[in-house]
Structure formats: structure tokens, C-alpha cells
N, C-alpha and C positions, 0 to 999 in steps of 0.2 A: 645395200647396207654395207659401210666398210668400219673398221677400227683402226683407229690413226692415233700413233703416239706422237706425232711430230709437235714441234713446239708451236703452241696457239690451239691445238687442239682441245675438246673438251676432257680427254683423258690424261693429256699433259698436265690440264689444270687439275685433275684429281691427284695425280702425282706428286705435284707441289705440296699438297696437304697433309701427305705422310709423316707423322712424327708424332711428337708428345706434345698436348696442350693442357694450360690450365688458365683458369679466368673464372666468372661469375654467372652462376645460372639464377634465372628471375623467373617467377611463377605467376601468372595473373588468373584469376578466377573470375572476376568481374572487372570489365574495362577501367581504365584508370585508377584500380585497387591491386598494388602489389602485395600478394599474399606471401610470398616467400623469396628469400635471396640467400647464397650460400656458394660458397667455395667449388670449384669443379675440376678435376684432373681427369684427363682422357689420353687415348691413344689412336690415331688414324693409321691403318694399314691396308695397304693396296691387296684385294683378293682376284682371282680369276684373270690372272695375265694383267692387271692394271683396270678391267673392264669394271671395277667397282672398289668402292673406299668401305672400310669396316670401322665404326668409330665406336670405341668401348670407353666407358665414361664412370665414374664415380661422383656423386654429390650426397645432398641430404635435403629433408624438406620436414621442417619443424624440429629437426635435431636426428631424424630417422635416416638412416644411411640407405641411398639409392644407388644401385648399381643398372646399368643399361647399355644397350647397345642399337645402332641407327647403320641402316647400309644404304648407300647411295650411289649412283651412277648417272650414265648419261644415256637417252635413248635415241640413237641415231636416226630410226624412222621417224619420231617426232621432231626429233630436233630440240629437243630438251631435258632437263636434269630430272 
């Protein structure tokens, strides 16, 4: 198991995601039927020496404010995010 931050490594890719983001959130509860669409703002920060990225976001569903977080990383043993 190795942790590599060099250019082209999965952890280098995570580092490139860090920063402020905004876009559109879309929610489907049934196939081919969009249930909700709303603006989304968030920030991605690196945690645990760049091994993981933390995405904190704000959006809404049917006008009700939604706040959340998502942590993602790369598993070097399984070779996948």
C-alpha cells in the first residue's frame, strides 16, 4: 500500500478538486422523472494529509434548505475511488 501525491496519482486528482464549487442539483425519485432541481454551493477541502476530500454543500429540495457532507477518497488496495 502506498500513498502518492505525485502528478497523475489518484491523490493528486483529489487535490485538484479542492476549492469552492457551485452548480445545479438534480433529484430523481423515479426513472426519467425529474423530481427537483435547485442551485447548489459547496466547498471541497482535503483532509488527513490529502488522503481524503470532504465536500460540504448547501442546496434545497422543494424550497426546503438542505445541508450535507460527503467524504471520498481512493482505496489503494482495491485500486478504486
